[in-house]
Every structure is written in structure tokens, then in C-alpha cells.
N, C-alpha and C positions, 0 to 999 in steps of 0.2 A: 584507562576505563579498565586495570587494577580493582576499581571500588566500585566500579560498577556490578562486577563479576561478586561481589559482596551481599550483594540485595540478591535473594532466589527466594522467597518466603510464599511470591507471592505464586511463581510458575506451576501451570501442571502436572509437567516435570523435571526430573533432575534436568542440569547443565549437562549439554552432549561433553563425550568425553572429547581431548586434544583440542589443540589453541584452538581461540576462532583466529580467520583469516583476513577481518575487513572491519575498519569500524568507521562511522556518523552518524552523522548527526544532524535532522531531520527539526526545523521551525514553521513557525508561521501553518499547523495545516489546518488541513478543515474535512471534519468530517461527512458529508453529504450521502444520504442509505436511505436509498426506497424501498418498500415492500418493495417482492414479484411474486407469483408462482413459479413454486420447480422445475413444473411442466415447462414451462420458457427457457431455463439455464438447461436442461435434458441433453438436450442434445450436444451442446455446446460444451462438455465439460467432460473427460475423459470416462468412461465407466466402470474404470477402478474404483476412484472418488463417491464420496456418499456429501448429496449437497447438507451441509450443514442448516440445519432451523434452528430458531427460538420459538417456540409452541406453534409448530406448525409453517411457520413463515420464513420462505426466504428471501433476502434482504444483498440487492448489489449497494454500491461506494461510486462514487467519484471524488478523488481525495488528493487537489494541490497541495505543495507546500511548497519547502524549499529544501537547500543541501546545503552544510556544509563541511567541513572536518572526513572526505569520501582520502579512504587513506589504507593500502594492505599493511599486517602487521609488525613491525619492526621499522617504519616507511613514513616521514614525513605529508603532511597533505598537500599537490604538490597544486600548486595555484590552477596546472587549467584543468585542470582532473577532480580540484576537489568541494567547489561554490556553484552551483546549476538551481536553477527551478525541476521539477519533478509532477507530471500528475500519474498518479494513479484510477483503470478503470479493476476492484472485486467483486466475489463473492466468497462463502465459504466453505470452505468443505472441511471434508475425514474423510482417516486414513487410518485400518489398524489400528484404532485408540486417539489420533490424535489431530488434531484442529486446530486448521490452520486455514491459509488464503490461497485462495487462485487468482493470478494478475490474467482478463481482459487483452493486458495495452498497462504497459508504462509509457507515455513521454516522459524528453529528457530536453532539455536545454546544451548538453553540451555533444557534441559528433560524438567523443572519441569515448564518451564512459559506456554511450548506448554501445558499442562495437562490443567493447570490454567484455559489455557486461549480458548483449546478446551469445556470445562467444564460449565465454565461464559457468554464467547461470541458466543458458540456455532462456531466459526469457524474454518475454515478448515487447523490446523494447524498442519504440520509435523515435525518431529524430524529428525536432520541433523547433518554431518558431518564440518562443518565451518570452514573456516581459510579467514584474510582479515588482507591486512598490507598495508605499502607506497611501494611502486616499483618509486623511483623517485618524479618527480610530480607525478604522477599515483598511483590507487589503483589497488593490485591485491586482487582475489575475488574467493573465491571456494567449492562450496555446492555439496554433496554427498547426497541425501536422504537416513535416516536409518529406518525411522520408516515401521514399520512390516505389512505389507500385504497393502501398502500403493504405487501408481505409484512410477517404478524408476524415478526419475527424476537429476537433476546434469548441473548443472553451474561453469564456469572457463571463465573468463573474464577479461581484464584487459581496465580502465577508469580514466578520471580524467578533468577537467574543462577543454576548451581552451577559453573562451569570458571572455566580464566584468559582472558584477553580472549585471538582472537589475530584476526587477517587473513586474509580464505580466498583460500586460490588456486584461480590460473586453474587451470579442467577439474575442479576439488572439484563436488558437489551443491551446497558451501554456496556455491561464488562464483557456478554458475548461479542460484539462485534467490534473490540479495539484489540484486546487481552488475545493474542496471540503469536505461536513464537512459534512457528513456520510456515515455509512457505511450498508451495508446490509447483510443477512447470516437467514437463515432456518433453524426449529427447531420442525418436528415433525406437518407436514405440516402446521408450520406458520411462515409469515414473519417477522423478526426482524431486528429494524432499531439502529442503534448507531448513539448518535449522537458526536461529537468532535472539536475541538473550537481548532487554530494554526494564528499566525498571515501569512501577506499575506508571502504568500512561495519566495523568494528571489531564479533563479534560472542563471546557469552560461549557455552557449554552452558545449559540449563537443563532446569529441572524444573517442568511445574506439573498442577494440580488442573481436569477443567472439568464445572464440578456442573450446570449447565445453557448448553449449546451448541446453538441452530437455528440459524445463522447461514449457512452452509450451501446447506441441506433449503432455506430459503426462496429460496437465488437455482436451487433447481431441481436441487443437488447432492447425491446420498449419499455420506455420506462409510464410507470404511472404516470395520467394528470393530477398528482397530489401535492403537499409543500412535504420538500422531507427532514426527516430529522435530521439537524444539525449539529455538528458539537468541533467544537476548536481548541487547537494543542498547541504551547507554545513552544513549544520545545521536548520534545524526545531523540537524547545517545542512546545510539545502539552499537552492538559487532554480531556479525557472523561467523556461520561456520562452512566448513567445503560444501557441498550441495554432493548429495549422493544417490547412485541409482538404489530402487527399492525395488523394481520391481515391474510386471507390464501392465503396461498402461488400458 
């Protein structure tokens, strides 16, 4: 990961001080984005966070992918923890000039990883029964939330890349939606920021068929009856720093 930390020219602010604590790789991501009115999200996000918009438009994303190489700094990736499917529902926020990601939910197919992430990063992780695998040039992805006392949520879709790889240019919608270097969450009415780092995204235009998708509805957000904006990313390597409390939520 030392070579990864040398690629910094694309970052909107310098790398955080101190050592990173966790590394992981993301594979076969689908970014499925829908435009939504800001008013539909405002009551679901802490008042201390500003909803980040592109040309006045807010966005919500459903992002299925697969994790590998999940490990703490200085440790080897353990088979029981290091590789599993994950599925995020997210939107975009800003605080003190730092744009980031707000996660409505993060479903994962590894119960131990869910428990650790909930306790350490204070993120809304949920256990789920998940399967994903190739189907020709595309991937089939299936997830059903099994976390006790959590809202029911499921996804069944098929997706894959249909265009050439490109790096999103600053100022474009694709750049706004993907080039994010921190996340926000809350705990005990305190706002928390988690800093991350990765190389610039390599995206491809994608196609997807959604057979079942109740992920956003489970978070209290109704998706519009329009085709989502779809992008595929084959791989992204990243590191994360310890989450820090930054104020009241």
C-alpha cells in the first residue's frame, strides 16, 4: 500500500496525518445512481451535514460489489474476514468544506465483519445472505437482509460494463458521484468523519437489470421510476484512517 499513498495529485485535500489502520480492495462495483429531491433526504440526514448536490440535484446510489484483502495495518488478511460481498446505499454530503459519503445502509455477507464495523466505525452495517458470480460477461448479484430487527431489504440484479474505461474529469457528474475521500456517520449525537484514500476511479459505462430492488425503500427513500445512471468499476484498492469525532450531529 505504500505505492498507493504516493498517488495523491487527484485528492481534494492532503492525506490525513498519522498512519492508516485498514486496507481493502473492492471488485466488480456497480454504481447505480438515481436523482432525488433534496427534500426527500433532509429528514434522514443529521442537521450538521449539508446535502451535497450537482447542479442543484441530489443523488442516491445502490452499490453492490465484492471485498477482498480486508486487513488491519501490519496484519495478514484472515480468510474468515477478508473476502465477502457488500452492498451499500448512499448519498452525498458536505461538512466544513469536505465533501463525503453518507451511508444509509451497508449490507455484508460476513457476520463477524458486520459486528466489527458496527462497533468500530459506527456504520449502519447489516447482516445479509448474499451471492454474486459471473454470468457470461455480466455478474448476477443477490442479497437478502437477515439482520434481526432491521428493515427488510433485498436486491436481485444482473450487471456489467458496456463501454471503455475512463477516469472521470473534475467538474463532471461522474467525478462528483465517485471521487469522495471521506465518509460521515454519527454516534451518541456526535458527528464522525472517516478519512480514506485510493487512486482515481477507472469507470466504464454499464448496463443493469434490476429484478428486485428494495434497498433504498428500506432506508425511507423512494426511487424515481427512471433508468438509473450506471457505471462499473473493475477494482479499487484503498486504505482508511481511524474515524474521528468532529462535532455535534
